[in-house]
C-alpha positions in Angstrom: 157.9 29.6 175.6 160.3 31.1 173.0 159.5 34.3 171.2 158.8 33.5 167.6 158.6 37.1 166.3 161.8 36.6 164.4 159.8 34.3 162.0 158.7 37.5 160.4 162.1 37.7 158.8 161.6 34.4 156.9 159.1 35.9 154.4 160.6 39.4 154.6 164.0 38.3 153.4 162.8 37.1 149.9 160.5 40.2 149.8 163.5 42.5 150.3 165.4 40.5 147.7 162.5 40.9 145.2 162.5 44.7 145.8 166.2 45.1 145.4 166.6 42.9 142.4 163.4 44.1 140.8 164.4 47.7 140.9 168.2 47.6 140.7 168.9 44.1 139.5 169.3 44.6 135.7 171.5 47.7 136.2 173.6 47.0 139.2 173.4 43.2 140.0 173.3 41.7 136.5 175.7 38.9 137.4 175.5 38.8 141.2 171.7 38.6 141.4 171.8 34.8 141.7 174.3 35.0 144.6 172.1 37.6 146.4 168.9 35.6 145.9 170.5 32.3 147.0 172.1 33.9 150.1 168.8 35.4 151.1 167.1 32.0 150.8 169.9 30.4 152.7 169.3 32.8 155.6 165.5 32.1 155.4 166.1 28.4 155.4 168.3 28.6 158.4 165.7 30.5 160.3 163.0 28.0 159.2 165.0 25.0 160.5 165.7 26.9 163.7 162.0 27.5 164.1 161.3 23.8 163.5 163.9 22.7 166.0 162.5 25.0 168.8 158.9 24.3 168.0 159.1 20.5 167.6 161.9 19.6 170.0 162.0 22.4 172.6 158.9 24.3 173.5 156.1 23.7 171.1 154.5 20.9 173.0 152.6 21.5 176.2 151.1 18.5 178.1 151.8 16.2 175.1 150.0 18.5 172.6 151.6 20.8 170.0 150.3 24.3 170.6 149.1 26.8 168.1 151.1 30.0 168.6 150.2 33.4 167.2 153.7 35.0 166.9 152.5 38.3 165.5 149.1 39.8 164.8 147.7 43.2 164.0 144.4 44.4 162.5 144.7 45.8 159.0 141.1 46.4 158.1 138.1 46.3 160.5 134.6 45.9 159.0 132.6 45.3 162.2 133.1 44.0 165.7 134.7 40.6 165.3 135.1 40.8 161.6 138.4 42.2 160.4 141.4 41.4 158.1 144.3 40.7 160.4 147.8 40.2 159.3 149.8 37.8 161.4 152.0 34.7 161.8 150.7 31.4 163.0 153.1 28.7 164.3 151.7 25.2 164.4 152.8 21.8 163.1 151.7 22.2 159.4 152.9 25.8 159.1 156.3 24.9 160.5 156.5 21.8 158.3 155.6 23.9 155.2 158.2 26.5 156.2 160.9 23.8 155.9 159.5 22.5 152.6 159.2 25.9 150.9 162.5 27.4 152.1 164.6 24.2 151.5 163.2 23.5 148.0 163.4 27.1 147.0 167.0 27.2 148.2 167.9 24.2 146.0 166.1 25.8 143.0 168.0 29.1 143.6 171.3 27.2 143.8 170.5 25.0 140.7 169.5 28.1 138.7 173.0 29.7 139.2 174.3 27.3 136.5 171.1 26.5 134.6 170.1 30.1 133.9 173.6 31.5 133.6 173.9 33.8 130.6 170.2 34.7 130.5 169.7 38.3 129.6 167.0 38.7 132.3 169.0 36.8 134.9 168.3 39.3 137.7 164.6 39.5 136.8 164.4 35.7 137.0 165.7 35.8 140.6 163.4 38.7 141.5 160.4 36.7 140.3 161.7 33.6 142.3 161.9 35.7 145.4 158.5 37.2 144.9 157.0 33.7 144.6 158.8 32.4 147.7 157.6 35.4 149.7 154.0 34.9 148.5 154.1 31.2 149.4 155.6 31.8 152.8 153.0 34.5 153.5 150.2 32.1 152.6 151.3 29.3 154.9 151.9 31.7 157.9 148.5 33.5 157.6 146.3 33.8 160.7 143.3 35.1 158.8 141.4 33.5 155.9 141.4 36.7 154.0 145.1 37.1 154.5 145.4 33.6 153.0 143.4 34.9 150.0 145.7 37.9 149.5 148.8 35.8 149.4 146.9 33.1 147.4 146.5 35.7 144.6 150.1 36.9 145.0 151.2 33.3 144.4 149.1 33.2 141.3 150.5 36.4 140.0 154.1 35.4 140.6 153.6 32.0 139.0 152.2 33.8 136.0 155.4 35.8 135.7 157.6 32.7 136.1 155.6 30.6 133.6 155.7 33.4 131.1 159.4 34.2 131.7 160.3 33.4 128.1 157.8 36.0 126.9 159.2 36.0 123.4 157.8 32.4 123.0 154.1 32.4 122.0 153.7 29.0 123.7 155.0 30.4 127.0 152.7 33.4 126.9 149.8 31.2 126.1 150.7 28.8 129.0 150.9 31.8 131.4 147.6 33.2 130.4 146.0 29.7 130.6 147.3 29.2 134.1 146.2 32.6 135.2 142.6 32.4 133.7 141.9 28.8 134.9 143.0 29.6 138.5 141.1 32.8 138.5 137.8 30.9 137.9 138.8 28.6 140.8 139.8 31.6 143.0 136.3 33.1 142.4 134.9 30.0 144.1 137.5 30.3 146.9 136.4 34.0 147.5 132.7 33.0 147.6 133.5 30.2 150.1 135.4 32.7 152.3 132.5 35.1 152.3 130.0 32.3 153.2 132.1 31.0 156.0 133.0 34.5 157.2 129.3 35.6 157.1 127.9 32.7 159.1 131.0 32.3 161.3 131.0 36.0 162.2 134.8 36.2 161.8 137.6 35.8 159.3 140.2 34.7 161.9 141.0 31.1 161.1 141.3 30.0 164.8 138.0 31.6 165.8 136.3 30.3 162.6 137.3 26.8 163.5 136.2 27.2 167.1 132.8 28.5 166.1 132.1 26.1 163.3 133.2 22.9 165.0 130.9 23.2 168.0 127.6 21.5 167.5 126.0 23.8 170.1 127.4 27.2 168.8 124.8 29.5 167.2 127.1 30.0 164.2 127.3 26.2 163.5 123.5 25.9 163.9 122.9 28.8 161.6 125.3 27.6 158.8 124.0 24.0 158.9 120.3 25.0 159.1 120.5 27.4 156.2 120.5 25.7 152.8 120.5 26.3 149.0 119.5 23.7 146.4 119.3 21.0 149.1 122.8 21.5 150.5 123.6 23.3 153.7 125.6 26.6 153.5 128.4 24.8 155.3 128.6 22.3 152.4 128.5 25.2 149.9 131.1 27.2 151.7 133.6 24.3 152.1 133.0 23.0 148.5 133.7 26.5 147.1 136.8 26.8 149.3 137.9 23.4 147.9 137.2 24.7 144.4 140.0 27.2 145.0 142.3 24.6 146.3 141.5 22.3 143.3 142.4 25.1 140.9 145.8 25.7 142.5 146.5 22.0 143.0 145.5 21.1 139.4 142.7 18.7 140.4 140.2 17.5 137.7 138.6 19.3 136.0 140.7 22.4 136.7 144.0 20.6 135.9 144.4 21.7 132.3 146.9 24.5 133.0 149.5 22.4 134.7 151.1 20.5 131.7 151.2 23.7 129.7 152.9 25.5 132.6 156.0 23.4 131.8 156.9 26.1 129.3 158.6 28.0 132.1 162.2 27.3 133.0 162.7 23.8 134.4 163.9 25.0 137.9 160.6 27.0 138.1 158.7 23.7 137.5 160.6 22.2 140.4 159.7 25.0 142.7 156.1 25.9 141.7 154.8 22.8 140.0 156.3 20.1 142.2 156.8 21.1 145.8 155.1 24.4 146.7 152.3 26.1 144.7 150.5 22.9 143.7 150.3 21.7 147.3 148.7 25.0 148.4 145.3 23.5 147.8 146.2 20.5 150.0 147.5 22.9 152.6 144.3 25.0 152.5 142.1 21.9 153.1 144.4 20.8 155.9 144.4 24.2 157.5 140.5 24.2 157.6 140.3 20.4 158.1 138.5 20.7 161.5 135.7 22.4 159.7 135.8 20.0 156.8 135.5 17.1 159.3 132.1 18.5 160.4 130.7 18.1 156.9 130.8 14.5 155.4 129.5 15.8 152.0 132.3 18.1 151.4 134.9 15.5 152.5 133.3 13.0 150.1 133.8 15.5 147.3 137.4 16.0 148.3 137.9 12.2 148.4 136.5 11.3 145.0 137.9 14.4 143.1 141.3 13.5 144.6 141.1 9.8 143.7 139.8 10.4 140.2 142.5 13.0 139.6 145.2 10.6 140.8 144.0 7.9 138.5 143.4 10.0 135.4 146.8 11.7 135.6 148.6 8.4 136.0 146.9 7.0 132.9 147.8 10.1 130.8 151.4 10.0 132.2 151.9 6.5 130.8 151.6 7.9 127.2 153.4 11.2 127.2 156.7 11.7 125.5 157.8 15.1 126.9 159.6 14.4 130.1 158.4 17.5 131.8 154.8 16.7 130.9 155.2 13.2 132.4 156.4 14.8 135.6 153.6 17.3 135.5 150.9 14.6 135.3 152.9 12.7 138.0 152.5 15.8 140.2 148.8 15.9 139.6 148.5 12.2 140.5 150.5 12.6 143.7 148.5 15.7 144.7 145.4 13.6 144.1 146.8 11.1 146.6 147.2 13.8 149.2 143.7 15.1 148.6 141.8 11.8 149.0 143.9 11.0 152.1 142.4 14.2 153.6 139.0 13.2 152.4 138.9 9.8 154.0 140.3 11.1 157.3 138.5 12.1 160.5 139.4 14.6 163.1 141.5 13.6 166.1 143.2 10.4 167.4 144.0 7.4 165.3 141.1 8.1 163.0 143.1 11.1 161.8 145.6 8.8 160.1 144.6 10.1 156.7 145.4 13.7 157.6 148.8 12.7 158.9 149.5 10.6 155.9 148.5 13.4 153.5 150.9 15.8 155.2 153.6 13.2 155.4 153.3 12.6 151.6 153.3 16.3 151.0 156.6 16.5 152.9 158.3 13.6 151.2 156.9 14.4 147.7 158.5 17.9 147.9 162.0 16.4 148.0 161.8 13.6 145.5 159.6 15.5 143.0 161.9 18.6 143.0 164.8 16.1 142.5 163.0 14.7 139.5 162.4 18.1 138.0 166.0 19.3 138.6 167.3 16.0 137.2 165.1 16.6 134.1 166.5 20.1 133.9 170.1 18.7 133.9 169.1 16.3 131.1 167.4 19.0 129.1 170.5 21.2 129.6 172.6 18.4 128.1 170.5 17.3 125.1 168.6 20.6 124.4 165.3 18.7 124.1 162.3 17.7 126.2 161.5 14.6 124.1 162.4 11.1 125.2 163.2 10.1 121.5 166.2 12.5 121.7 167.5 10.8 124.8 168.9 7.5 125.8 172.1 6.0 127.2 172.9 9.1 129.3 173.8 7.1 132.4 177.5 7.1 131.5 177.6 10.8 130.4 175.6 12.0 133.5 176.5 9.6 136.4 175.4 12.0 139.2 172.1 12.9 137.5 171.5 9.2 136.7 171.9 8.1 140.3 169.9 11.0 141.7 167.1 10.4 139.2 167.0 6.7 140.0 166.8 7.4 143.7 163.9 9.8 143.0 162.1 7.2 140.9 162.5 4.5 143.6 161.2 7.0 146.1 158.0 8.0 144.1 157.5 4.3 143.3 157.4 3.4 147.0 160.3 1.1 147.2 161.6 0.6 150.8 163.5 2.2 152.4 163.1 5.3 150.2 161.0 8.3 151.5 157.9 7.7 149.3 157.4 4.2 150.6 156.6 5.3 154.2 154.2 8.1 153.3 152.4 6.2 150.5 152.0 3.2 152.8 150.3 5.4 155.4 147.9 6.7 152.8 147.1 3.2 151.5 146.5 2.0 155.1 144.2 4.9 155.8 142.3 4.1 152.6 142.2 0.4 153.4 140.5 1.0 156.7 138.2 3.7 155.5 137.1 3.0 151.9 137.9 -0.1 150.0 137.0 1.4 146.6 139.5 4.3 147.2 142.1 1.7 148.4 141.7 -0.2 145.1 142.0 2.9 143.0 145.1 4.0 145.0 146.8 0.7 144.8 146.3 0.5 141.0 147.4 4.1 140.6 150.6 3.3 142.7 151.4 0.5 140.2 150.9 2.8 137.2 153.1 5.5 138.9 155.9 3.0 139.1 155.4 2.0 135.5 155.5 5.5 134.0 158.3 6.7 136.2 160.6 3.8 135.2 159.4 4.2 131.6 160.8 7.7 131.9 164.0 6.5 133.6 164.8 3.8 131.1 164.0 6.0 128.2 166.4 8.7 129.4 169.3 6.7 130.8 169.2 3.3 129.0 167.2 2.4 125.9 170.0 3.0 123.4 173.6 4.1 123.0 174.1 7.8 123.8 173.7 9.9 120.8 176.1 12.8 120.1 175.2 15.5 122.5 176.7 18.9 123.1 178.1 17.9 126.5 181.1 20.3 126.7 179.8 21.3 130.1 179.4 17.8 131.3 176.5 17.5 133.8 176.7 21.2 134.5 178.3 23.3 137.1 178.8 22.4 140.8 175.8 24.5 141.6 173.7 22.2 139.5 175.1 19.0 140.9 175.1 19.9 144.6 171.3 20.3 144.8 170.9 16.9 143.2 173.1 15.3 145.8 171.4 17.1 148.7 167.9 16.2 147.5 168.9 12.6 146.9 170.0 12.3 150.5 166.6 13.8 151.5 164.7 11.4 149.2 166.4 8.5 151.0 166.3 9.9 154.6 163.2 12.0 155.2 160.9 9.0 155.3 162.8 7.8 158.4 161.5 10.9 160.3 158.8 9.8 162.9 156.4 12.2 161.2 153.3 10.9 163.1 154.9 12.2 166.3 154.9 15.8 165.0 152.2 16.5 162.5 148.7 15.2 163.3 145.1 16.5 163.1 144.9 17.3 166.8 148.6 17.8 167.8 148.8 14.5 169.6 151.3 11.9 168.4 150.0 8.8 166.6 151.2 5.2 166.7 153.5 4.0 164.0 151.5 2.1 161.4 154.1 0.4 159.2 153.0 -3.2 158.6 155.3 -5.4 156.5 152.5 -7.8 155.6 150.3 -4.9 154.5 153.1 -3.6 152.4 153.5 -6.9 150.6 150.7 -6.1 148.0 151.7 -2.6 147.0 155.5 -3.4 146.9 154.8 -6.5 144.8 152.7 -4.6 142.3 155.4 -1.9 142.2 158.1 -4.4 141.4 155.9 -6.0 138.7 155.3 -2.5 137.2 159.0 -1.7 137.2 159.8 -5.0 135.6 157.3 -4.4 132.9 158.8 -0.9 132.2 162.3 -2.5 132.0 161.0 -5.1 129.6 159.5 -2.5 127.3 161.9 0.4 127.6 165.4 -0.7 128.8 166.5 -1.6 125.3 165.4 0.0 122.1 162.8 -2.2 120.4 159.4 -2.2 118.8 157.4 -3.5 121.8 156.1 -0.1 123.0 154.9 0.8 119.5 153.2 -2.6 119.1 151.6 -2.2 122.5 150.4 1.3 121.6 148.9 -0.1 118.4 147.2 -3.0 120.2 145.5 -0.5 122.6 144.5 1.6 119.7 141.8 4.2 120.6 142.5 4.0 124.3 146.1 4.8 123.9 145.4 7.6 121.5 142.8 9.1 123.9 145.2 9.0 126.8 148.0 10.5 124.6 145.6 13.3 123.7 144.8 13.8 127.4 141.3 12.5 126.8 140.6 15.6 124.7 139.7 17.6 127.8 141.6 20.6 126.4 139.6 20.3 123.2 136.3 20.2 125.2 137.3 23.4 127.0 138.2 25.1 123.7 134.9 24.0 122.1 132.9 25.3 125.1 134.9 28.6 125.0 135.0 29.3 121.3 131.7 27.7 120.1 129.5 28.5 123.1 130.9 31.2 125.4 132.3 33.5 122.8 129.4 33.6 120.3 126.5 33.3 122.7 127.8 35.2 125.7 130.9 37.1 124.7 129.6 38.6 121.5 126.2 39.8 122.9 127.9 41.4 125.8 130.4 43.0 123.4 127.4 44.3 121.3 125.7 45.7 124.4 128.9 47.3 125.5 129.6 48.9 122.1 126.1 49.9 121.0 124.3 50.6 124.3 126.9 51.5 126.9 129.3 53.3 124.6 126.3 54.6 122.5 124.8 56.2 125.5 128.1 57.8 126.5 128.6 59.1 122.9 125.0 60.3 122.6 125.4 62.3 125.9 128.6 63.8 124.5 126.8 64.7 121.2 123.8 66.3 123.0 126.1 68.2 125.3 128.1 69.5 122.3 125.0 70.7 120.5 123.6 72.5 123.5 127.0 74.1 124.1 127.0 75.2 120.4 123.5 76.7 120.6 124.1 78.8 123.7 127.7 79.8 123.1 126.4 83.1 121.5 125.3 84.1 125.0 128.9 84.5 125.9 129.8 87.0 123.2 132.0 89.2 125.4 129.9 92.3 124.6 129.1 94.3 127.8 126.0 95.9 126.1 124.5 92.4 125.5 125.2 91.3 129.1 123.6 94.6 130.4 120.6 93.9 128.3 120.3 90.4 129.6 120.7 91.6 133.2 117.9 94.2 133.0 115.7 91.8 131.0 116.1 89.2 133.8 115.2 91.8 136.4 112.0 92.8 134.5 111.1 89.1 134.1 111.6 88.4 137.8 109.6 91.5 138.8 106.7 90.5 136.6 106.8 87.0 138.1 106.7 88.3 141.7 103.8 90.7 140.8 101.9 87.8 139.4 102.6 85.6 142.4 101.7 88.4 144.8 98.3 88.9 143.2 
């Protein structure tokens, strides 16, 4: 079997890039930072694809099963026998798949940013932050220890905070960065509690050992964690639900999704990297990594299923009404992540019953390419028209032929039109839902139709709708570095669905049968075509039909446009309940009791010091008098005690 120790260089390369550009970038590499960052990611991507080739096609499979390989491992902190924080690298189907996704999409974003971010004053800082994020994400997916996952999980949050708030002079960007950081911190608290529960009852923090101990019905750890309960639920249910809470925060699931649309304040290439293909799928990856344990607890899987399905449906409804193209794509991301989540929720462990698991990972893989293509295409459009609003666009297909074609390909892929990539992965999810839960299947089918509608609403509004207005298009579609990623990702959006994914990534490492069924695909494809036709009828040419439809739907349309006032509910709870009834009392206690006690101690100390300072007068005669006075007092005391 090959030595995979070289995989360590995949996360180390972006880390070294971050250190170099972070320390010396603005002074020595002000113009060459982009080249350095892109070259580093190119090397990491080459290593990732080399790893995938050797693992999937050469030596990763033994007796028909893909093996889990620990390439590196060392103990960092040891708490007790069997419980330690180990740093290491795990090589298995989902970690290798994620290596390809993260490095390839990050490479495309680095390349696109060469033109998009050209001229920015903090150009080197931008690439340093991109490298830090890529390192954090790679560290997360390669982790062997659940606490190692948590360390990189927090690093991902910190680096995303830096990237969202890159334009720190804009109040909206600062507010968006803080919102993302605070919301995900609440979710991460749940994740940490879940880690502690699973680690306490499992007796280890090592993911492999944890899975081994908590998936055996006869192991003492499994018996203990399932027999212990709190509020009617077993500690296994609590631990897994809290872990999922962390994943729901990172993956913007309801009700922790409110940070994602605002995070679009960051540069558009950042949205392609963080909020389309990598960070937001961290929650899906987390559930998939611990899926053998989740499969032992139907309650937690039910929570994953219904939270995912509701999030997918809610986001699709909201996306149908938004006018900012990046917010449409943000809610589209939330909807697609919901798809991946409920696919995991309806799956079982092992064999053909693990179809949902495979379908979720397949959709994560295909979604990374067509969604990053959509964001980068949106970036090219914004670069042209200097606006995010659909009303400022229209007729751009002639001015931006490459962007137009690539955006159309991405829309066809996400809509699930054959033979584009999204068709294959979405059909697998629908089939898994159909055989597992008819209610979820119905929600998924309707959500798929809405996805096609709002994506082609976006497409027609940008590239058709009306004659192109006067735009500052002296740079055309941008530099070659902006167009090349669109071409590469377009090829991927067409071709990656053809990969026999079920032969490589499954819940137990054993290949599944191919599940494509043309008759089964008839209903979703027909609904998709109807939805696209409706979008063309309403938005291909400029007319009053969309406004009339919005008026006809009245309150429902307004509620969806206002995102069902979920942000307002959070603000009400925060400002009207938490601040006055929790925050202010705590502040009073802190100011008057805690600070008052400290200040009183200082005052008493000062007064005592002032009253006795005369004892240190510097006069030898006084000191001699005190000395002999003390001797006389001690002598009298001893005489009294002796008697």
